[in-house]
C-alpha positions as CSV (number, residue, x, y, z in Angstrom):
1,M,32.0,130.8,116.2
2,R,30.0,133.2,118.3
3,A,31.3,136.1,116.4
4,W,30.1,134.6,113.1
5,T,26.7,133.9,114.6
6,A,26.4,137.4,116.0
7,A,27.5,138.9,112.6
8,A,24.9,136.8,110.8
9,A,22.1,137.8,113.2
10,V,23.0,141.5,112.8
11,T,23.1,141.2,109.0
12,L,19.7,139.5,108.9
13,W,18.1,142.0,111.3
14,T,19.5,144.9,109.2
15,A,18.2,143.4,106.0
16,G,14.8,142.8,107.6
17,A,14.6,146.4,108.8
18,F,15.3,147.8,105.3
19,A,13.0,145.3,103.6
20,A,10.0,146.2,105.9
21,D,7.0,148.1,104.6
22,P,7.4,151.8,104.8
23,S,5.6,153.5,107.7
24,P,2.5,155.5,107.0
25,G,3.1,159.1,106.4
26,R,2.1,162.3,104.7
27,T,2.1,162.5,100.9
28,D,2.7,166.2,100.2
29,G,5.1,165.4,97.4
30,P,4.7,165.2,93.6
31,E,2.1,163.0,91.9
32,G,2.9,159.3,92.5
33,S,4.8,160.0,95.7
34,E,2.1,158.3,97.8
35,I,3.2,154.9,96.6
36,G,4.4,153.1,99.7
37,K,2.8,155.6,102.0
38,G,-0.7,154.2,102.1
39,G,-1.8,155.3,98.7
40,Y,-3.6,153.1,96.2
41,R,-1.4,152.6,93.1
42,H,-3.9,150.4,91.2
43,A,-7.1,152.2,92.1
44,G,-9.1,153.9,89.3
45,I,-10.0,157.5,89.5
46,P,-13.7,158.3,89.8
47,G,-14.9,161.1,87.5
48,V,-12.9,159.9,84.4
49,F,-14.5,160.6,81.0
50,S,-13.7,158.2,78.2
51,V,-14.4,157.9,74.4
52,S,-13.8,154.7,72.5
53,P,-14.3,154.2,68.8
54,V,-15.1,150.5,68.0
55,L,-14.8,148.4,64.9
56,G,-15.8,144.8,64.5
57,A,-18.3,142.2,63.2
58,A,-21.9,141.6,64.0
59,M,-23.6,138.3,63.4
60,V,-27.3,138.8,63.2
61,E,-29.6,135.8,63.8
62,S,-33.3,136.2,62.9
63,D,-36.0,133.9,61.4
64,G,-33.5,131.0,61.5
65,D,-31.0,132.8,59.2
66,S,-27.7,134.2,60.1
67,E,-25.7,137.1,58.5
68,T,-22.4,138.5,59.5
69,D,-21.6,142.2,58.6
70,L,-19.1,144.9,59.4
71,M,-20.0,147.0,62.4
72,Y,-18.6,150.3,63.7
73,G,-19.6,152.7,66.4
74,L,-18.7,154.8,69.4
75,N,-18.8,154.3,73.2
76,V,-18.8,157.3,75.6
77,G,-18.4,156.6,79.3
78,W,-18.1,158.2,82.7
79,R,-16.5,156.3,85.6
80,T,-18.6,157.1,88.7
81,E,-16.5,155.0,91.1
82,D,-13.2,153.2,90.8
83,W,-15.2,149.9,90.0
84,L,-18.3,151.2,88.3
85,G,-19.1,153.3,85.2
86,V,-22.0,154.3,83.1
87,H,-21.8,154.6,79.3
88,A,-23.8,155.3,76.1
89,S,-23.1,153.7,72.8
90,Y,-24.0,153.8,69.2
91,A,-23.3,151.0,66.7
92,F,-24.1,150.7,63.0
93,I,-24.3,147.4,61.2
94,Q,-23.2,148.4,57.7
95,D,-24.8,146.1,55.1
96,Q,-28.1,145.7,57.0
97,E,-28.2,149.5,57.7
98,T,-29.2,148.9,61.3
99,S,-28.5,151.2,64.2
100,L,-28.1,150.2,67.8
101,F,-28.4,152.9,70.5
102,G,-27.5,151.7,74.0
103,V,-27.1,153.0,77.6
104,G,-25.8,150.9,80.4
105,V,-23.5,150.1,83.3
106,R,-20.0,148.6,83.4
107,N,-18.3,146.8,86.3
108,I,-14.6,147.5,85.9
109,L,-11.9,145.2,87.3
110,E,-8.4,146.8,87.2
111,Y,-5.2,144.7,87.3
112,E,-2.7,147.1,85.6
113,P,-1.8,147.0,82.9
114,F,-4.9,144.9,82.1
115,N,-8.5,145.9,82.7
116,Y,-11.5,143.7,82.5
117,H,-15.2,144.6,82.5
118,L,-18.7,143.2,82.6
119,S,-21.5,145.3,81.2
120,L,-25.2,145.3,80.8
121,D,-26.9,147.7,78.3
122,A,-30.5,148.6,77.5
123,E,-30.7,149.0,73.7
124,L,-32.9,150.4,71.0
125,Y,-32.7,148.4,67.7
126,A,-33.5,150.5,64.7
127,P,-33.3,148.7,61.4
128,G,-33.2,150.6,58.1
129,E,-36.6,149.1,57.2
130,G,-39.1,147.8,59.8
131,D,-40.1,148.5,63.4
132,T,-37.8,149.8,66.1
133,S,-37.5,147.3,69.0
134,F,-36.1,147.2,72.6
135,G,-33.3,144.8,73.7
136,I,-30.7,144.1,76.3
137,A,-27.1,143.3,75.8
138,P,-24.8,141.7,78.4
139,G,-21.1,142.0,77.5
140,V,-17.6,141.2,78.6
141,G,-14.3,142.8,77.6
142,A,-10.6,143.2,78.2
143,E,-8.1,146.0,77.5
144,V,-4.5,146.7,77.9
145,L,-3.3,150.2,79.1
146,L,-0.7,151.6,76.9
147,T,-0.5,154.9,78.7
148,D,-2.5,156.6,81.5
149,N,-4.9,158.0,78.8
150,L,-4.7,155.3,76.0
151,S,-5.8,151.7,75.9
152,L,-6.6,149.0,73.3
153,G,-9.2,146.4,73.9
154,L,-11.6,143.6,72.7
155,Q,-15.2,143.2,73.6
156,Y,-18.0,140.7,73.1
157,Q,-21.7,141.5,73.5
158,R,-24.8,139.3,72.9
159,D,-27.9,141.4,72.0
160,F,-31.3,140.0,72.8
161,I,-33.8,142.0,70.8
162,F,-37.5,141.6,71.8
163,A,-39.3,141.8,68.5
164,D,-42.2,139.9,66.9
165,E,-39.6,137.4,65.7
166,P,-36.7,137.3,68.3
167,I,-33.4,138.7,67.0
168,G,-30.0,137.8,68.4
169,I,-26.8,139.7,67.6
170,N,-23.3,138.5,68.5
171,R,-20.9,141.5,68.4
172,F,-17.1,141.1,68.4
173,T,-15.3,144.5,68.5
174,A,-11.9,146.0,68.9
175,K,-11.6,149.5,70.5
176,V,-9.2,152.3,71.1
177,G,-9.9,153.9,74.5
178,L,-9.1,157.6,75.2
179,R,-9.5,158.9,78.8
180,F,-9.8,162.5,79.8
């Protein structure tokens, strides 16, 4: 019986030794070799440039009326930290011939292969006819990483346009993200 107990204790100790976390060490190897040696597998890389064409719908509410139209545009961003980015955007609401120019910040939450973000943009609302107005647009979005440089995502933004008659825009978009 003692032999079985000793054998079980040695087996458990050996399994525990091999299952323990790897010790800290140098990471002079190829890309990705730092995993398990104190590296950060899920951390974003600051200084990443991204371009995202978007396509979706915009529901414009003004003067008590609501109209939904096709919308398309482009977002260009720069990740300044692994959790923070700045971006500029352009969107065009087709039937209303309205342009939206925006610049803002994005808080990025990475949980590979999914990323989430919260954003806040300052915008310039430029309709085809009428006065140009200022607005703000908080937003939320999610994306799935297909490769290190390619992602697909969805985003919602609510635009608050400060005009003589307040204008509200609900934007639902899909995007393809390209990182460089």
